[in-house]
C-alpha positions as CSV (number, residue, x, y, z in Angstrom):
1,X,-68.7,38.4,-65.5
2,X,-66.2,37.0,-68.1
3,X,-69.2,35.0,-69.4
4,X,-70.7,38.3,-70.5
5,X,-67.5,40.2,-71.4
6,X,-69.3,42.1,-74.1
7,X,-71.1,44.0,-71.3
8,X,-68.1,44.8,-69.2
9,X,-65.6,47.6,-68.8
10,X,-62.3,46.1,-67.7
11,X,-59.2,47.8,-66.3
12,X,-55.8,46.3,-67.2
13,X,-53.1,47.5,-64.8
14,X,-49.5,47.4,-66.1
15,X,-48.7,47.3,-69.8
16,X,-45.7,45.1,-70.0
17,X,-45.9,41.9,-72.1
18,X,-48.5,40.2,-70.0
19,X,-50.7,43.3,-69.6
20,X,-50.5,44.0,-73.4
21,X,-51.5,40.4,-74.2
22,X,-54.3,40.5,-71.6
23,X,-55.7,43.6,-73.3
24,X,-55.4,41.8,-76.6
25,X,-57.3,38.8,-75.4
26,X,-60.1,40.9,-73.8
27,X,-60.5,42.8,-77.1
28,X,-60.6,39.5,-79.1
29,X,-63.3,38.2,-76.8
30,X,-65.4,41.3,-77.3
31,X,-65.0,43.3,-74.1
32,X,-67.2,46.4,-74.3
33,X,-64.4,48.7,-73.0
34,X,-60.8,48.2,-72.0
35,X,-59.0,50.8,-69.8
36,X,-55.3,50.2,-70.2
37,X,-53.2,51.9,-67.5
38,X,-49.4,52.1,-67.0
39,X,-47.3,54.2,-64.5
40,X,-45.0,55.2,-67.3
41,X,-45.6,58.2,-69.5
42,X,-46.8,57.5,-73.0
43,X,-43.6,58.3,-74.8
44,X,-41.8,55.7,-72.7
45,X,-44.2,52.9,-73.8
46,X,-43.5,50.5,-76.6
47,X,-45.1,51.4,-79.9
48,X,-47.2,48.2,-79.7
49,X,-48.8,49.6,-76.5
50,X,-49.4,53.0,-77.9
51,X,-51.1,51.5,-80.8
52,X,-53.8,50.2,-78.5
53,X,-55.4,53.7,-78.7
54,X,-56.3,53.0,-82.3
55,X,-59.0,50.7,-81.1
56,X,-62.1,52.6,-80.3
57,X,-62.9,50.3,-77.4
58,X,-59.6,51.2,-75.6
59,X,-58.8,54.0,-73.3
60,X,-55.1,54.5,-72.6
61,X,-54.1,56.1,-69.3
62,X,-50.4,56.8,-68.7
63,X,-48.3,58.3,-66.0
64,X,-49.9,56.7,-63.0
65,X,-53.0,54.9,-61.7
66,X,-55.5,57.6,-60.5
67,X,-58.6,56.6,-58.5
68,X,-60.7,57.8,-61.4
69,X,-59.7,54.5,-63.2
70,X,-62.3,52.7,-61.1
71,X,-65.3,54.5,-62.5
72,X,-67.6,51.9,-64.0
73,X,-65.0,49.1,-63.8
74,X,-66.4,45.6,-63.2
75,X,-63.1,43.7,-63.3
76,X,-59.3,44.4,-62.9
77,X,-56.6,42.4,-64.6
78,X,-53.4,43.0,-62.6
79,X,-49.9,42.6,-64.1
80,X,-47.6,40.4,-62.0
81,X,-45.1,43.2,-61.0
82,X,-47.7,45.5,-59.5
83,X,-47.9,45.4,-55.7
84,X,-51.2,44.3,-54.2
85,X,-50.7,47.2,-51.8
86,X,-51.2,49.7,-54.5
87,X,-53.8,52.2,-53.1
88,X,-56.0,51.8,-56.2
89,X,-56.1,48.0,-55.7
90,X,-56.9,48.4,-52.0
91,X,-59.8,50.7,-52.9
92,X,-61.0,48.3,-55.5
93,X,-61.1,45.5,-53.0
94,X,-63.2,47.6,-50.6
95,X,-65.6,48.3,-53.4
96,X,-65.8,44.6,-54.2
97,X,-64.2,44.8,-57.7
98,X,-62.7,41.4,-58.6
99,X,-59.0,41.5,-59.2
100,X,-57.6,38.7,-61.5
101,X,-54.1,38.0,-62.7
102,X,-53.3,37.6,-66.4
103,X,-53.1,33.8,-66.0
104,X,-56.6,33.7,-64.5
105,X,-57.9,35.5,-67.5
106,X,-56.0,33.2,-69.8
107,X,-57.3,30.1,-68.1
108,X,-60.9,31.2,-68.5
109,X,-60.6,31.3,-72.3
110,X,-58.1,28.5,-72.8
111,X,-59.3,25.6,-75.1
112,X,-56.1,23.7,-74.4
113,X,-55.3,22.0,-71.1
114,X,-52.5,23.5,-69.0
115,X,-49.5,21.9,-67.2
116,X,-48.3,24.4,-64.6
117,X,-45.0,24.6,-62.8
118,X,-44.1,26.8,-59.9
119,X,-41.4,27.0,-57.2
120,X,-38.8,29.5,-55.9
121,X,-36.0,28.1,-58.1
122,X,-35.8,26.0,-61.2
123,X,-39.1,27.0,-62.8
124,X,-37.7,28.1,-66.2
125,X,-35.5,25.0,-66.6
126,X,-38.2,22.6,-65.6
127,X,-40.8,24.2,-67.8
128,X,-38.5,24.3,-70.8
129,X,-37.5,20.6,-70.3
130,X,-41.1,19.5,-69.8
131,X,-42.1,21.4,-73.0
132,X,-39.4,19.5,-74.9
133,X,-40.6,16.2,-73.5
134,X,-44.1,17.0,-74.4
135,X,-43.1,17.9,-78.0
136,X,-41.7,14.3,-78.5
137,X,-45.3,12.9,-78.1
138,X,-47.7,15.8,-78.9
139,X,-48.1,17.8,-82.0
140,X,-49.1,21.2,-80.6
141,X,-47.2,22.3,-77.5
142,X,-46.8,25.9,-76.4
143,X,-44.4,26.9,-73.6
144,X,-45.6,30.1,-71.9
145,X,-46.2,32.1,-68.7
146,X,-43.4,33.6,-66.6
147,X,-40.9,32.1,-69.1
148,X,-41.4,35.2,-71.3
149,X,-44.3,34.3,-73.5
150,X,-47.6,35.5,-71.9
151,X,-50.2,32.9,-71.2
152,X,-52.9,35.1,-72.8
153,X,-50.8,35.1,-76.0
154,X,-50.5,31.3,-75.9
155,X,-54.3,30.9,-75.3
156,X,-55.0,33.0,-78.4
157,X,-52.8,30.7,-80.4
158,X,-53.6,27.3,-78.9
159,X,-56.1,24.9,-80.3
160,X,-58.3,22.4,-78.4
161,X,-55.9,19.5,-78.9
162,X,-52.8,21.4,-78.0
163,X,-51.0,21.5,-74.7
164,X,-49.8,24.6,-72.8
165,X,-46.8,24.1,-70.5
166,X,-46.7,27.2,-68.2
167,X,-44.1,28.6,-65.8
168,X,-46.1,30.3,-63.0
169,X,-44.7,32.7,-60.4
170,X,-46.2,33.5,-57.1
171,X,-47.1,37.0,-58.4
172,X,-49.2,35.3,-61.2
173,X,-50.8,32.8,-58.9
174,X,-51.7,35.3,-56.2
175,X,-54.8,36.6,-57.9
176,X,-56.2,33.4,-59.3
177,X,-59.6,32.0,-58.4
178,X,-60.6,29.1,-60.7
179,X,-57.3,28.5,-62.5
180,X,-56.8,24.7,-63.0
181,X,-53.7,22.9,-64.0
182,X,-54.2,19.4,-65.3
183,X,-50.7,18.7,-64.1
184,X,-49.2,20.9,-61.4
185,X,-45.7,20.8,-60.0
186,X,-44.3,22.6,-57.0
187,X,-40.5,22.4,-57.1
188,X,-39.4,24.0,-53.9
189,X,-40.4,26.9,-51.6
190,X,-37.7,29.1,-50.0
191,X,-38.1,32.7,-48.5
192,X,-38.5,35.0,-51.5
193,X,-40.4,38.1,-52.7
194,X,-41.4,38.9,-49.2
195,X,-41.3,42.6,-50.1
196,X,-44.3,41.7,-52.3
197,X,-46.1,39.1,-50.2
198,X,-45.3,40.6,-46.8
199,X,-45.2,37.3,-44.9
200,X,-43.9,33.9,-45.7
201,X,-47.3,32.4,-45.1
202,X,-48.7,34.5,-47.9
203,X,-45.9,33.4,-50.3
204,X,-46.6,29.7,-49.5
205,X,-50.3,30.3,-50.0
206,X,-49.8,31.7,-53.4
207,X,-47.8,28.6,-54.5
208,X,-50.5,26.4,-53.0
209,X,-53.1,28.0,-55.3
210,X,-51.7,26.0,-58.2
211,X,-53.2,22.9,-56.5
212,X,-56.5,24.2,-55.2
213,X,-58.7,23.7,-58.2
214,X,-57.4,20.4,-59.5
215,X,-59.9,17.5,-60.1
216,X,-59.5,13.9,-58.9
217,X,-58.3,12.9,-62.4
218,X,-55.5,15.5,-62.4
219,X,-51.9,15.0,-61.2
220,X,-49.8,17.0,-58.6
221,X,-46.0,16.6,-58.6
222,X,-44.3,17.5,-55.3
223,X,-40.8,17.6,-54.0
224,X,-40.4,15.1,-51.2
225,X,-37.1,16.7,-50.1
226,X,-38.6,20.1,-49.4
227,X,-40.5,20.1,-46.1
228,X,-42.8,23.0,-47.1
229,X,-43.7,21.4,-50.4
230,X,-44.2,18.0,-48.8
231,X,-46.7,19.5,-46.4
232,X,-48.8,20.6,-49.4
233,X,-49.7,17.0,-50.0
234,X,-52.4,17.3,-47.3
235,X,-54.3,19.7,-49.6
236,X,-54.0,17.7,-52.8
237,X,-57.3,16.5,-54.2
238,X,-55.9,14.5,-57.1
239,X,-53.4,11.9,-58.0
240,X,-49.9,12.5,-56.6
241,X,-46.3,11.9,-57.6
242,X,-43.4,12.7,-55.3
243,X,-39.9,13.2,-56.6
244,X,-36.7,13.0,-54.6
245,X,-32.9,13.0,-55.2
246,X,-32.1,12.0,-51.6
247,X,-34.5,9.2,-50.6
248,X,-37.1,6.8,-51.7
249,X,-40.4,8.5,-50.9
250,X,-42.7,6.1,-49.0
251,X,-45.5,6.6,-51.6
252,X,-46.9,4.3,-54.2
253,X,-46.1,6.6,-57.1
254,X,-42.7,8.4,-57.1
255,X,-39.5,9.1,-59.0
256,X,-36.2,9.0,-57.3
257,X,-32.5,8.2,-57.5
258,X,-31.1,5.0,-56.1
259,X,-27.6,3.5,-56.7
260,X,-27.0,6.1,-59.4
261,X,-30.2,5.3,-61.4
262,X,-33.3,7.3,-62.0
263,X,-36.1,5.0,-61.1
264,X,-39.9,5.5,-61.4
265,X,-42.2,3.6,-59.2
266,X,-45.5,3.5,-61.1
267,X,-47.3,1.7,-58.3
268,X,-47.3,-1.7,-60.0
269,X,-43.7,-1.8,-61.4
270,X,-40.5,0.1,-61.1
271,X,-38.8,1.2,-64.3
272,X,-35.4,2.6,-64.9
273,X,-35.3,5.8,-67.0
274,X,-31.6,6.2,-67.2
275,X,-28.5,6.7,-65.0
276,X,-28.3,10.0,-63.1
277,X,-24.9,10.8,-64.6
278,X,-26.5,10.6,-68.1
279,X,-28.6,13.6,-67.4
280,X,-27.1,16.3,-69.6
281,X,-28.2,19.2,-67.4
282,X,-25.3,20.3,-65.1
283,X,-25.5,20.5,-61.4
284,X,-27.1,18.5,-58.6
285,X,-30.0,21.0,-58.3
286,X,-30.9,20.3,-61.9
287,X,-31.5,16.6,-61.1
288,X,-34.5,17.8,-59.1
289,X,-35.7,19.7,-62.1
290,X,-35.1,16.7,-64.3
291,X,-37.1,14.4,-62.0
292,X,-40.0,16.9,-61.8
293,X,-40.2,17.3,-65.6
294,X,-40.1,13.5,-66.0
295,X,-42.9,13.0,-63.5
296,X,-45.1,15.6,-65.2
297,X,-44.4,14.2,-68.6
298,X,-45.1,10.6,-67.5
299,X,-48.4,11.7,-66.0
300,X,-49.4,13.3,-69.3
301,X,-48.7,10.2,-71.2
302,X,-45.2,10.8,-72.6
303,X,-43.4,7.5,-73.3
304,X,-40.6,6.5,-70.9
305,X,-38.1,6.2,-73.7
306,X,-38.9,9.7,-74.9
307,X,-38.4,11.1,-71.4
308,X,-35.1,9.3,-71.1
309,X,-34.0,10.6,-74.6
310,X,-34.7,14.2,-73.6
311,X,-32.9,13.8,-70.3
312,X,-29.8,12.7,-72.4
313,X,-30.1,15.6,-74.8
314,X,-31.5,18.7,-73.0
315,X,-28.6,21.0,-72.1
316,X,-30.5,23.8,-70.4
317,X,-31.8,27.2,-71.3
318,X,-29.8,30.3,-72.4
319,X,-28.1,32.3,-69.7
320,X,-28.5,29.6,-67.0
321,X,-25.3,27.7,-66.3
322,X,-24.5,28.0,-70.0
323,X,-20.9,27.2,-70.9
324,X,-19.6,30.0,-73.1
325,X,-15.9,29.1,-73.6
326,X,-12.6,28.1,-72.0
327,X,-9.6,30.4,-71.8
328,X,-6.3,29.1,-70.4
329,X,-8.0,26.2,-68.7
330,X,-10.7,28.4,-67.1
331,X,-14.3,27.5,-68.0
332,X,-16.6,30.5,-68.2
333,X,-20.2,30.0,-67.4
334,X,-23.1,32.4,-68.2
335,X,-25.6,32.3,-65.4
336,X,-26.9,35.8,-65.7
337,X,-30.5,34.7,-65.4
338,X,-30.0,32.4,-62.5
339,X,-31.7,33.2,-59.2
C-alpha cells in the first residue's frame, strides 16, 4: 500500500519525535490523508505538532485513541513507546489493518543503505562510534534512530550515496516487516522491557528481526560471548562476523582480543588493529562496543587504519560514563543516560 500512498488514509499513533517525523514523511510522499493521534491534550503538545493541523491533509486527534480512529484507515504507524496491547491496536489487528513502526516506514522510502545496531545495552555508544568510523571514509553519514534523531527524518535528508547508521530498539523492530539492514549488529540480549513484550521469547524475537531480511551479500555482526546472541547465527542468511573479548571465536571471520591486542581474522590473514588498552572508551563493557563498531565498519569498507584511529580518539557520548571533574581526589562521572 505504500506504493500507492496517494490513495491511502494513514493513522500515526503517538506524536513524539518519531511520530512527528513519520507524519512529515507521509505528507512528503503524498499520503491522501494523515490522522495524527496522541494521548495528550492539544495544549500539552509541542508547537511543531500543533502546526500539523495547518496542512489540509492532516486530522489531529488529541486526548486519547478512540475506536473511531480506525474508520477508513488502511495503515497504522505506531510510535515505539505505545504498547502493542493498546485496545485500538488489538482491534486493528483483528480487522487486518497493517501496523508498522516508524523505522519500517523510513526503510520503505530510504535511498541510502542502513547499518543497524541493536542490543539491550551499548546501542548508543556503538552507534555513535560506528558513525564516526564511517565518517572517516564516507562523505555523507547520518546517525539516527533510537539515538534521538528519527529515522524518518534521516531518510528525508539522506541521498542515494549516503549512509545511515541507526540505533534500533526492540520497540522499533517489533513492527517491522521488510526492514533490511546491509550491516546488522546484535550486541547482547538480557531480560528487559518485559512489561512491553510480555515474554522473553518475544523480546528475543524482536531483536532477531534485524537479521531476518538480510541478503547473502549483507553482513551480520554477533557477540560470541552472549549465548542468546550466538544462537541467532543459525538464522543468519548472510556473511557473518563474530566478536569476542573473552575468546577466539572458532569462525573464519572474527574480531577478538588476544594477549592485550585487538586482532581481526579476515579469513585469509590476521591483522592487528591496536592494543586493547589504547581504546579510549572507558570500561571493559565498552571493549565489546568497540569490537562491534570495528566489525561493522570493516565490513562496510572502512580502512583498518581509520578504525584504529577512531578507537584511539573516541571518548564516548555525553552523559554515559562522562568524566565531569575531580574534587579532593574524587573523580565524578556523569552516567545519567546509562542503562
